[in-house]
N, C-alpha and C positions, 0 to 999 in steps of 0.2 A: 376617715374621710374618703369619699369616692364620688367625685363630681367632674363633669366636663369643664374644661377651661373655655368659657364662652366670651371672655372679654377681648380676645384677639380677633383680628380680621381673618376671614377665610382666605386660603391661599389660591386665588384665581390667577394662576401663572401657567403659561404654555411651556412645553418642553424646551423650545429654543430659548425662551426668556430665562428659564431656570439655569440652563448651562451658561448663558451669557452673563447672568448675575454672578454665578459661582466663579467664573473666570475673573470677573471684575473685582470681587470682594475677597477672594482667597489667594494665598501665596504659599510657597514652600519654605517660608522662614520657620525654623524650629523654635518654639517658645522655650526660654530657659527653664521654666517650671517643670519641664519634662524630666529633668534630672536634679534640679536644685531643691533640696528638702526645705529650704527656707521660704520658697515661693509656693503658696497654697492656691490651687485652682479655685476660682470663685464661681459659685453656682447662682448667686443672687438670692438663695434661700438661707436665712440665718442659721437654721438648725443644721442644714447640710454643711455649710461652711465651718461651723463649730465642730461638727463630726470629723471633717477632714483635717482640721487643726490637731485634734486628739490623735487621729490615726498617724499623722506625719511625725508626731513625737515618739510614737511607740514602735514603729517599724520603718525600715528603709524604703526609699522610693523604688517602685517597681515599674519601670517604663514599659509601655505597651503601645502597639499601633494596630489599627483596624482599617479595613477598606469599606467605604460606603459605595457600593456598586450600583449606580443608577443606570438601568438599561434603557437605551434610547429607542424604545418603541414609539409609535404614534401617540400612545398613552403610556408614558414612562413608568417603570416599576423600580422598586428597590429589591435587590437580591439579598436574601437573608438565609441564615442557617439555623438548624436545630441541633444543639450539642448532643453528643451521644449520651444515652441513658446510663451507661456504666461509669462515666467519669466521676472522679472524686469531687470536683468543684463545678458548681453550676450545671449539674446534669440535667439534660432535657430542656434547657432554657434556649430562648431565641437569641441569636447573636449575629454580629457581623463577622465575616472572615477576618482573622487576625490573631494576635498573641503577643507574648513577651518579645521585646527587642533583643536580639542576640548580638553579642559583641562583634560578630563577623558581618552584621548587616551594615551596609554603607549609610543607610538613612532610615527613618521611620517609614518612608515610602517603600523602600526595599523590603522592609518587614511585612508591610501590608500586602504587597504583591506576592512575596514568597509564600505567606500563609494562605492566601487565596488559592494559589496553585496547589499547595500541599493538602489543604482541607477539602476543596471541592473541585480541583482540576480546572479552575478558571485561568486559561492561558493569558499571559500579559499582552499578547499581540491584539487582543480584543479590548484592552483596557487603556483608556486615555485619562491619566491622572490630571486633576484640575488644581488641587491645592489642599492644604490642611485646614480643617475646621478648628474650633477652639478646643483647648485641652480640657479633658474631663477626668475628674478624680473620683475614686470609688472608696467604699468603706473597707475594702480588702487591701488598700494601699497601692492600688494601681493608678498610674497616671496614663490615661489613654489619649493618644493623638490620632484622630480619624483623618483619613484621606478621602476626599470626595472625588469620584471618578465617573466619567462617562464610559459605559460599556456598550460596545457595538453588538447588536443582535447577530445570531448565527453561531454563537459559541456552544460547545458541548461541555458537560460536566462529568466528573468522575469522583464520586463521593468516597472520601477516606473514612471508612466505618469505625476506625479506631478513635476518631475525633468527632465525627459528625454523623447524625442519623439521616438528615434530610437537608435539602436546599429548596427554596421556594421564592416566588416573587409576590410582592404586595404593591398595589397601585400607589404611585407617588402622591396622587391627589388625596388618597385616603390618609396617608401618613402626614401630609402637610396641612390637613384640615384641623384646626384647633378644637373643633367640636368633638373630635375623636381622641383628644388628649385628656385622659382621666388623671386626676391628681389624687394620690393616696398618701397616707402618712402612717408612720409607726414610731415607736419610742426607741431611742438609742441612748443608753446610759442616762436616763432621766430627761432627755431632750427630745422634742418632737422634730422629726425630719421628714421631708416629703420626697416622693418619687412619682414618676409618670408611668402610666400604663396605656397601651393602645391595642385593645383586643381586636383581632381581625379573624372572622369566621371561627375556626377551632384553634387558632393560634393566639397565645397570650404573650404579647410583646410588652415587656416591662423592664424596670431597673435601668441599668446602664444603657442598654440598647434603646429603650424609649427615651431616656434622657438625652442621648446623643441625637436622636431624631428630632427632639424638641429644639436642641441647639441649631440643627440644620434649618428648621422652620424659622427660628428667630433671626438667624444670620442671612438667609437667602430669600425666604418667602414673605416674611412679615414686612409690611409697608412702614 
């Protein structure tokens, strides 16, 4: 299946309204499902939810955190990365800055900020964290907690080539328009599971990154 999701309303939302809504709707309360194996993150898709139940029984919870850096241009953008082509896992895929939560990290927010500095050199003095989005589970056993943040323009980047090949910005209006949200499906152990894709120019945004962007749309932009 490969079709746009046209049932939802377009995201006619200004930059100021986006950040205002985010501050009103998000918080820094850490959901217990980030570390509790008995709590399964729910996606709303029956196949995906069943897949996550199977994965949770087979491997330990792997808590992770990512940063959703929304750059406060007159027309805001989302800063994304392209993972290095030589990596063993998810090589070349589009991602948010982020990674596994270390025991020394004070919070998932600290993980997201640290990883953004390590991967692309985004210094935290340019980052205004707003709150956590919903927990997102993957078929690899990761529980990802995204932090939505306003990023002040004027930052410089320093790409860590051992982890990331590139960093680039995509207009928020493109990512928050459901007409650009393609819904694909594939089989997982005899069950049909779905996932989102949001192709942009030569960039193919899909999987967990697209799924988290869809959560952002549903939580902040959808009326």
